[in-house]
C-alpha positions, 0 to 999 in steps of 0.5 A, spaced: 594 555 656 591 557 650 595 552 646 593 547 649 585 549 649 586 549 642 590 542 642 583 539 645 579 543 642 581 539 634 582 532 637 575 532 639 573 535 631 576 528 628 570 524 630 567 529 628 569 530 621 570 522 622 563 521 622 560 527 618 564 522 613 560 516 615 554 520 614 555 524 606 557 516 605 551 512 608 546 519 604 548 517 598 543 515 594 543 509 589 538 509 583 538 504 578 540 506 571 537 504 564 541 506 557 536 508 552 534 503 547 534 505 540 528 506 536 528 500 530 529 503 524 523 500 520 516 494 523 515 487 519 508 486 518 504 480 515 497 477 513 494 473 509 492 476 502 488 473 497 490 473 489 484 475 485 484 477 478 484 484 476 477 485 473 472 480 470 469 482 464 462 481 461 462 479 453 456 481 448 455 483 441 454 490 440 449 488 435 443 484 435 442 477 432 442 469 433 447 466 435 452 461 430 457 458 434 460 458 441 468 457 439 469 457 448 467 452 454 467 454 461 474 454 463 478 455 456 483 460 456 483 464 451 488 469 448 487 477 446 483 477 440 482 470 440 474 468 437 469 467 442 463 466 439 459 469 431 452 471 430 449 468 424 452 474 419 447 472 413 442 478 413 448 483 415 451 480 408 446 482 405 445 489 407 453 491 405 452 488 398 445 492 396 449 499 399 455 497 396 451 498 389 448 503 390 454 506 392 459 504 387 453 506 382 453 513 385 460 515 384 460 513 377 455 518 377 458 523 380 464 523 376 459 524 370 456 529 372 463 532 373 465 533 366 457 535 366 459 541 371 465 542 367 462 544 361 457 548 364 451 543 362 450 542 370 449 546 374 454 546 381 449 546 386 446 540 382 452 537 383 454 538 390 447 535 392 449 529 389 456 529 392 453 530 398 448 524 397 454 520 396 458 521 401 451 520 406 450 514 402 459 511 404 456 513 411 450 508 411 455 503 407 461 503 413 455 503 419 452 496 416 460 494 415 461 495 423 454 492 424 457 485 420 464 486 423 460 487 430 458 479 429 465 476 431 466 477 438 472 476 440 477 476 447 479 484 449 484 481 453 487 474 456 484 470 461 480 464 462 472 463 461 469 462 467 461 463 464 457 462 458 450 464 458 447 462 451 447 457 446 447 457 438 441 459 436 439 462 442 437 470 440 441 476 443 440 482 442 446 488 442 450 488 448 448 482 452 453 478 457 454 472 452 460 469 456 464 473 462 472 472 462 476 473 468 482 479 466 488 475 468 493 479 465 493 483 472 492 479 477 491 483 483 492 480 490 487 483 495 489 483 504 485 487 509 489 491 514 488 493 521 487 499 524 493 500 526 497 498 520 492 504 516 494 510 520 501 507 518 500 507 511 504 513 508 509 509 512 510 504 507 516 503 504 516 495 500 511 491 500 511 483 497 508 476 497 511 469 498 507 464 495 507 456 499 504 454 492 509 455 486 515 456 492 516 464 490 518 468 496 519 476 496 515 477 490 515 484 489 508 488 489 506 495 488 499 499 492 493 501 488 488 503 493 486 501 500 479 502 501 478 509 507 472 506 511 472 500 515 468 493 515 464 491 520 470 488 523 475 493 523 479 492 517 480 496 511 481 493 504 487 493 501 490 492 493 496 490 490 498 489 484 505 485 481 510 489 480 513 484 475 508 479 470 512 473 470 510 472 477 503 471 475 504 466 470 502 460 475 499 463 480 490 463 479 484 467 482 482 465 489 490 462 491 492 464 498 498 469 499 503 472 503 504 479 504 510 482 507 510 490 509 514 493 511 514 501 515 519 505 516 519 508 523 517 515 524 524 518 525 527 514 519 521 518 516 523 525 518 531 524 519 531 524 527 534 520 531 529 517 536 529 511 542 526 509 547 525 509 555 521 506 561 515 511 562 517 512 570 524 515 567 521 521 565 518 527 570 515 534 569 517 539 572 514 547 571 511 545 564 517 541 561 519 534 560 526 532 565 529 526 566 535 525 571 542 523 566 548 520 570 555 523 567 562 519 568 563 521 576 557 518 576 553 524 579 546 527 576 544 531 572 537 534 570 536 533 563 531 536 558 527 532 553 523 532 547 518 527 547 515 523 541 509 518 543 507 512 546 511 505 543 508 498 542 511 495 549 509 501 553 515 505 554 515 513 551 520 514 545 525 521 546 526 525 540 531 529 543 535 531 549 539 524 550 542 519 546 543 512 546 550 511 550 547 515 556 545 513 562 538 514 565 535 514 571 530 510 570 527 509 578 527 514 584 527 520 580 523 525 585 528 524 590 533 526 586 537 533 586 540 537 580 548 535 581 547 530 586 552 524 586 549 517 587 551 510 586 549 505 580 546 499 583 548 493 580 545 491 573 540 485 575 543 478 573 540 475 568 538 469 571 534 474 576 528 476 571 525 482 573 529 483 580 524 478 584 531 475 587 
């Protein structure tokens, strides 16, 4: 009697057990997963720049006078040391000649006085006064010789004559700009960069230029300066120098040139491997950030992560907790529980962009 009753109960539990198994299969949650994308090691930014002369030099005489000759014209290329202009130097030569006569005469008198001092015919004090006067005359002579040299205006650097401001026979004072010279020995490139690139200036690892006019690409550049204040268009002025002087040979001031900046990612600067995830794959619990990682048995595990910032595409940067080989739940994260078994939804077909079919 008891055996029969037990058998009936066991038979009655079989459908119930089967039903329970079916329900567990039905209630297994389906999730979509994504693999973290590695953050790019570096980014490339391209801007249009402009070639400029390293400096503009206003050349003038160190002494006043009447211009005798202008040796250049606007547009001429001059080398360092070439003659630019000359002043009428006749009066300066006369001044030098007069002082040379006095200096030479006093030099002979000093020699004779020295002999008299040795013979005790002249006092040491008188001799010292004569020597001091002789030295002062020598200084005046050198000053006049310098003034004579200053009547010649020479190019301090190689470059192009931009402006000639005077004509022969005109009078000029000392320091007045007779000629304006463009120093082309060290050409520069001026680039205006936006605020987001300015904020990444410390991560710029390489700068180069491409010239469509000369056909040269990858010309190496060096950063000279970046203006710390933006202009009215929120752009910052960057000045670059050519690392190779030979690259400047066929470039002229005012020429447009393409500039390429290579900016290192944050992780490569600090030695941290980072990746990106969709924003909704991350959730907060108790003040900490987590994601659901699906293991090989399709069981989810609550995993703490360290966040970086927001990437350019709107995803979130993760600097710790997951790697690019993990499978991370990207939707429905608020309904899952730790160690829950899930069903992974198949990835959408490449022709079904956005999962709309």
